[in-house]
C-alpha positions in Angstrom: -27.7 -20.3 26.1 -30.4 -17.7 26.8 -28.0 -15.6 28.9 -25.4 -15.7 26.1 -28.0 -14.8 23.5 -29.3 -11.7 25.4 -25.8 -10.6 26.1 -25.1 -10.8 22.4 -28.1 -8.7 21.6 -27.1 -6.1 24.2 -23.6 -6.0 22.7 -25.0 -5.5 19.3 -27.2 -2.6 20.3 -24.3 -0.9 22.1 -22.0 -1.4 19.2 -24.5 0.0 16.7 -24.9 3.1 18.8 -21.2 3.7 19.3 -19.7 6.9 17.8 -17.3 6.6 14.9 -13.8 5.4 15.8 -10.7 7.6 15.3 -9.0 6.4 12.2 -6.1 4.0 12.9 -2.8 5.2 11.2 -1.2 2.9 8.6 2.6 2.5 8.7 4.6 4.6 6.3 6.0 1.5 4.4 2.5 0.5 3.3 0.6 2.0 0.3 -3.1 2.3 0.7 -5.8 2.6 -1.9 -8.7 3.8 0.2 -12.4 3.4 -0.3 -12.5 1.3 -3.4 -16.0 0.8 -4.7 -15.9 -2.9 -5.4 -19.6 -3.3 -5.3 -22.3 -1.8 -7.6 -22.7 2.0 -7.6 -25.8 1.8 -5.4 -23.9 0.2 -2.6 -22.1 2.2 0.1 -19.8 -0.5 1.3 -16.2 -0.2 0.1 -12.8 -1.8 0.5 -9.2 -0.7 1.3 -6.3 -2.2 -0.6 -2.9 -2.4 1.1 0.3 -2.9 -0.9 4.0 -2.9 0.1 5.8 0.2 -1.1 8.8 -1.9 -1.7 7.2 -4.2 -4.3 9.3 -4.5 -7.4 8.0 -3.3 -10.7 6.2 -6.1 -12.5 5.9 -8.2 -9.4 2.6 -10.1 -9.0 1.7 -10.3 -5.3 -0.4 -12.9 -3.6 -3.3 -11.1 -1.9 -5.4 -11.9 1.2 -9.0 -10.6 1.6 -9.4 -9.5 5.3 -13.0 -9.8 6.5 -13.9 -8.1 9.8 -16.0 -9.6 12.5 -18.9 -8.1 14.5 -21.7 -10.6 14.6 -22.8 -9.7 11.1 -24.2 -6.4 12.5 -21.1 -4.4 13.4 -17.5 -3.9 12.4 -15.5 -1.9 9.9 -12.6 -2.5 7.5 -10.3 0.0 9.2 -10.6 -0.8 12.9 -7.5 -1.6 15.0 -7.7 -5.3 14.6 -8.0 -5.1 10.8 -5.2 -2.5 10.5 -3.0 -4.7 12.7 -3.7 -7.7 10.5 -3.2 -6.1 7.1 0.1 -4.6 8.4 1.3 -8.1 9.4 0.3 -9.5 6.0 1.9 -6.7 3.9 5.1 -6.8 5.9 5.0 -10.6 5.4 5.1 -10.1 1.6 1.4 -10.1 0.7 -1.1 -7.6 -0.5 -4.3 -7.3 1.6 -7.8 -6.0 0.9 -9.9 -5.2 3.9 -13.6 -5.1 3.0 -16.9 -3.8 4.4 -19.9 -5.8 3.5 -23.7 -5.8 4.1 -24.5 -5.8 7.8 -27.8 -6.0 9.7 -28.4 -3.1 12.0 -31.3 -1.5 13.8 -34.1 -0.5 11.5 -33.4 -3.0 8.7 -36.5 -5.2 8.2 -35.2 -7.6 5.5 -32.6 -10.3 5.8 -29.0 -9.3 5.1 -27.8 -12.8 4.4 -26.8 -14.1 1.9 -25.8 -10.6 0.7 -22.9 -10.5 3.1 -21.6 -13.7 1.5 -22.3 -12.4 -2.0 -20.2 -9.3 -1.1 -17.2 -11.4 0.0 -17.4 -13.4 -3.2 -17.6 -10.2 -5.2 -14.4 -9.0 -3.5 -12.7 -12.1 -4.8 -14.0 -11.4 -8.3 -13.1 -7.7 -8.2 -9.5 -8.6 -7.2 -9.2 -11.1 -10.0 -10.7 -8.7 -12.6 -8.4 -5.8 -11.5 -5.3 -7.8 -10.6 -3.1 -6.3 -13.4 -3.9 -2.8 -12.3 -2.5 -3.3 -8.8 0.3 -5.9 -9.4 -1.7 -8.8 -7.9 -1.6 -12.4 -9.0 -5.2 -13.4 -9.9 -4.4 -17.1 -9.2 -3.2 -16.4 -5.6 -6.1 -15.0 -3.6 -6.7 -16.1 0.0 -9.0 -15.0 2.8 -8.7 -14.3 6.5 -11.6 -13.4 8.8 -12.4 -13.4 12.5 -15.7 -14.2 14.1 -18.4 -13.3 11.5 -15.5 -12.8 9.1 -14.2 -16.3 9.9 -17.6 -17.7 8.9 -17.4 -15.8 5.5 -13.7 -16.8 5.0 -14.7 -20.4 5.5 -17.6 -20.1 3.1 -15.3 -18.7 0.5 -13.1 -21.7 0.9 -15.8 -24.4 1.0 -18.5 -23.2 -1.4 -18.6 -22.9 -5.2 -21.0 -22.6 -8.1 -22.6 -26.0 -7.5 -23.8 -24.9 -4.0 -25.9 -22.1 -5.5 -24.3 -19.4 -3.4 -22.3 -17.5 -6.1 -24.0 -14.3 -7.0 -25.0 -13.9 -10.6 -23.9 -10.3 -10.7 -21.7 -8.3 -10.5 -18.8 -9.8 -12.5 -20.7 -13.1 -12.9 -18.3 -14.3 -15.5 -15.3 -14.1 -13.1 -14.5 -17.0 -10.7 -14.9 -16.4 -6.9 -12.6 -19.4 -6.1 -9.8 -18.8 -3.6 -6.6 -20.6 -2.9 -6.9 -21.0 0.9 -8.5 -19.4 4.0 -7.8 -18.7 7.7 -10.9 -18.9 9.9 -10.3 -17.3 13.3 -12.9 -18.2 15.9 -15.8 -18.1 13.5 -19.3 -19.6 14.1 -19.6 -22.3 11.5 -22.4 -24.5 12.7 -25.2 -22.0 13.1 -28.1 -24.3 14.0 -26.0 -25.0 17.2 -25.2 -21.3 17.8 -28.0 -18.8 18.5 -30.7 -16.9 16.7 -29.3 -14.2 14.4 -30.9 -11.0 13.2 -29.4 -11.2 9.7 -31.8 -14.0 8.8 -34.9 -12.2 9.9 -36.1 -15.4 11.5 -35.2 -17.6 14.5 -33.8 -21.1 14.2 -37.2 -22.5 15.1 -38.8 -20.5 12.3 -36.3 -21.3 9.6 -33.8 -24.0 10.5 -32.9 -24.5 6.8 -31.4 -21.0 6.4 -29.2 -21.4 9.4 -27.9 -24.7 8.0 -27.4 -23.0 4.6 -25.1 -20.3 6.1 -23.0 -22.9 8.0 -19.6 -23.7 6.4 -19.6 -27.1 8.1 -22.3 -28.3 5.7 -20.2 -27.7 2.5 -16.9 -29.5 3.0 -15.9 -31.7 0.1 -12.6 -33.2 -1.0 -10.8 -30.7 -3.2 -11.9 -27.6 -1.3 -9.4 -24.9 -0.5 -7.1 -25.6 2.4 -8.0 -24.0 5.7 -6.3 -22.9 8.9 -8.7 -22.8 11.9 -7.6 -20.8 15.0 -9.8 -20.6 18.1 -9.2 -19.7 21.8 -10.3 -22.2 24.4 -11.7 -19.4 26.6 -14.0 -17.9 23.9 -17.3 -17.1 25.6 -18.9 -15.6 22.4 -18.3 -18.4 19.8 -17.7 -21.6 21.6 -14.5 -23.4 20.9 -16.6 -26.5 20.0 -17.7 -24.8 16.8 -14.2 -25.1 15.4 -13.8 -28.6 16.8 -16.9 -29.6 14.7 -15.6 -28.0 11.6 -12.1 -29.6 11.9 -13.8 -33.0 12.3 -15.9 -32.5 9.2 -12.9 -31.3 7.1 -11.0 -34.4 8.3 -13.9 -36.7 7.4 -14.1 -35.2 3.9 -10.4 -35.2 3.2 -10.0 -31.4 3.1 -6.5 -30.2 3.8 -6.6 -28.2 7.1 -4.9 -27.4 10.3 -6.7 -26.7 13.6 -4.8 -24.7 16.3 -6.4 -24.1 19.7 -5.0 -21.2 21.7 -5.2 -22.1 25.4 -7.0 -19.5 27.5 -7.5 -17.0 24.6 -10.8 -15.2 24.7 -12.9 -14.1 21.7 -11.5 -11.7 19.1 -7.8 -11.2 18.7 -5.4 -10.2 15.9 -2.2 -12.2 14.9 -0.3 -11.5 18.1 -2.5 -12.1 21.2 -0.7 -12.2 24.5 -1.0 -16.0 24.6 1.0 -16.6 21.3 2.5 -14.8 18.4 0.4 -16.2 15.4 2.3 -14.4 12.7 4.7 -17.3 11.9 1.7 -19.7 11.7 -0.6 -17.6 9.6 2.1 -16.2 7.2 3.6 -19.7 6.9 0.2 -21.0 6.0 -0.4 -18.4 3.3 3.2 -18.9 2.0 2.6 -22.6 1.7 -0.6 -22.3 -0.3 0.1 -19.1 -2.3 3.8 -19.7 -3.1 5.5 -16.6 -1.6 9.1 -17.3 -2.5 10.8 -15.3 0.3 8.6 -15.3 3.5 
């Protein structure tokens, strides 16, 4: 565990120091609304909204919020994995909104969680509030995330106002409820993971906050359906994390599907070399968000 933890820290430092990536081109058949300020004016994090150019006038599209990974201290809404994912979603008939959210990085002295979760919930609220402007159905909002983004997608599915994790502002009068979520190789049982910079404390110092940020602790019957995808060769987030979550969802009667990808490592899009996941993921969103012609 110590070796993995120090390797994680080393990766985080390297990632934070990396130069900006070359922008990834978006296919011509997709319309992009870049750098939407979905958070308050004093926040720099933004979102990109992707829509099919072929959408019919008056059509209300189901939408998927795409949440990047990066250990809660790295990542970006427009990296290769995210562009690949939103392209697959839009070509599958959905709108997609890829978000940036509060990250911990070198020099930050205060915790960045739960602000990262608040940002994800605010993205749901923003889409619901602005649905008519962009031809989106406010009653069909899903989420998909990988790694850290998988944790946040699962939290969107499993938490609600009663859990005390819905931000009061902005858009406090708008629901942050989603229809379904896809959690790809996310850490979901943080007391059994490793110490994380975003909390500003170790697990020994504050075990309660690690438990509070763990989706596995919120499952209740009636929560949004979830698809869990995890590679068996993952050496960053152990496959057992998803096994634990799937068992808890089964115990609580939450509709879910757990798919293990043999020999897949950590971090992949919807078409890793081991298996094309597009039929699985698009089929899941179609089932729970009513796309009439997948």
